[in-house]
N, C-alpha and C positions, 0 to 999 in steps of 0.2 A: 139572532137568527134561530137559535135552538128552540125558543118558545114557538115561533112561527112554524118551524118544521114540525113540531109536535102537533100543532093545530091542523096542519096540512095532512099529516098521517091520519088523524082522527076523521077528517072530512073524507079522505079516500076510503077508509074502512067502511064508512056508512054508504058510500056510493057503490053502484054496480059496475061491472066490467064492460060497459057498453057505451056507445055514443048514440044518443037519441034512441035507445032501445035496440040498436043493431050491435051485434058482436064485433069487437075490434079485431081486425085482421092484421096480425103481427107478421113481420118478415120471416121467411123460412130460409133454411140453409145458413143460419146465423153462425158466425164464427167469433166468439167472445174475445179471443186473442187479438183479432184484428180491430175490435171495437175499443179495446183498452187504450189508455192515453188521454190526452187533453182534447176537449171539444169546446169551441166557442159558441156561446148562445147568440144567434143572429136575430131572432125574434121570439116573443112569447106572448101569451095572453096574460093580462094583468092579474096578479094575486098578491096577497099581503106579504108573504115571506120573501119576495124579491122586489117589492115596491121601492122605487127610488134607486135601484142598483144598475150600474153600467159595468162594463168590463167583465161581464159574467162568463165564467168558465166552469166546466165540470171535468174532473179528472178521475179516471177509473183505473184501478190497479188491483192486484190480488192481496187479500188478507191471508195471514198464515193459516187460518181455519178453512180456507177454500171459498169464502164469500168474496164478493167484489167490494173493495173499498171505494167509496164515492166521496170525493172532495169537491164541494161547490163553493165558489168564492165570487165575490162581486164587490165593486166599489160603491159605497154609499156617498152620493154626490152632495147631499145636504150636510152630513156629519163629517165629510172628508176623511173617511177611513174605510179600510177593508173589512168585510165581513166574511167569515168562513164557517161552513158547517161540514162535518165529517159524518158519514153514515155508512151503511152497508147495503148490498143488493144480493138477491138470490133469484134463481130461475123459478118461475111459477110451475114449470113442467119440464119438458124436453129442452136440453141445452142448445139445440139447433133451431129453436124458435125464439124470436126477439121479444119474448114476454117475460118481464122480470118484475120483482117487487122490491121496493127500496124502503129503508128505515133510517131515520135520524134520531129515533127515540125508542129504546127498548123493544117491546114486542109488536109495536104498531108499524105496519107496512102499508105502502101506497103503490098503486099500479104504475109501472113504467113500461110502456108499450112502444116498441120501435116499429112504426107502421110504414116507413119508407127508408131505404138505405141504398146508396149507389154501390156498384160493384167494387169501387176503390175504397169504400169505407171513408169517404171524405165529406159526405153530407147525409144528414139524417132528419127524419121527422118523428118526434116522440109525442105520444098522446098519453094523457092520464086516463082514468076510468070513465070519464064523461067529457062533454064538450067544454068544460070550464078550464081545462089544462092542456096546453099545447106548446111545444118548443120546436124551433127550427135551429138545428145545430150544424156546425161546420168545423173542419180541422183547421181552418184559417179564420181570421177575424173578418173577412169579407167573403161574400158569396156572389157568384155570377147571377145576374138578373134572370136569365133563362132558367137556371136551376131553381132559383127561389120561386119563380112563377109556377114551375111544375109541382113543387112541394105545396104551394098554396092551393093549386087546383085539387090535389089529392085531399088536402085538409077540408076544402069546401065540399067535396064529394062525400066526405065522412060526416058532414053536418056542422062543421066549425064555422064561426063567423070570423073570417080572416081579416075583415076590415077593423077588427078590434086588436089586432096584433101590435105589440110595441116593438119598435126597432131598437135593438140594444147597441149603444155606442161603445166603440173600442178605439183606444188611442195607444200608440206604441209606448209612450211614457208610463201611463198607468198600468197597462197590461203587463209590463215587465217589472213592476214594483212588487215587492213581497208583502203579503198580508201582515198587519200588525199583530203581535202576540198579545 
């Protein structure tokens, strides 16, 4: 996953911070402390660094240097093993705006834009710098259909083709397993 994360970072660096030429509108009054913890990936647009992965989670915590530790993990269904990538995230600007940048390889950062977030911090819609990258996240491995539909509506309004979203499978047995070292 490290090589794929590197390629993703390079792609993001070349891309602009907009979706179809429109500026991405990130959430305001963002509270990073409430965002920390584990999020389940409910759906995503297909891309090489997560291809074939189910049970995908992202866990956010503090690094000692004040950056945010990002631990992404998923189960490779073909190889029957866990993949894990650890990176770091920083705010692009003000810390009360959900606009961050994430790196899994050295100085290369990719856009991580929180464009929808409920007041309980239990569901989120995260966009990359263009319409090729989109994630629907939840604090639980399942999402209410009404909430999911609202997030898809927001994504469609932003120019995303939500018909191409991949539903991520989660099972209790695999979700509770530890990644292989």
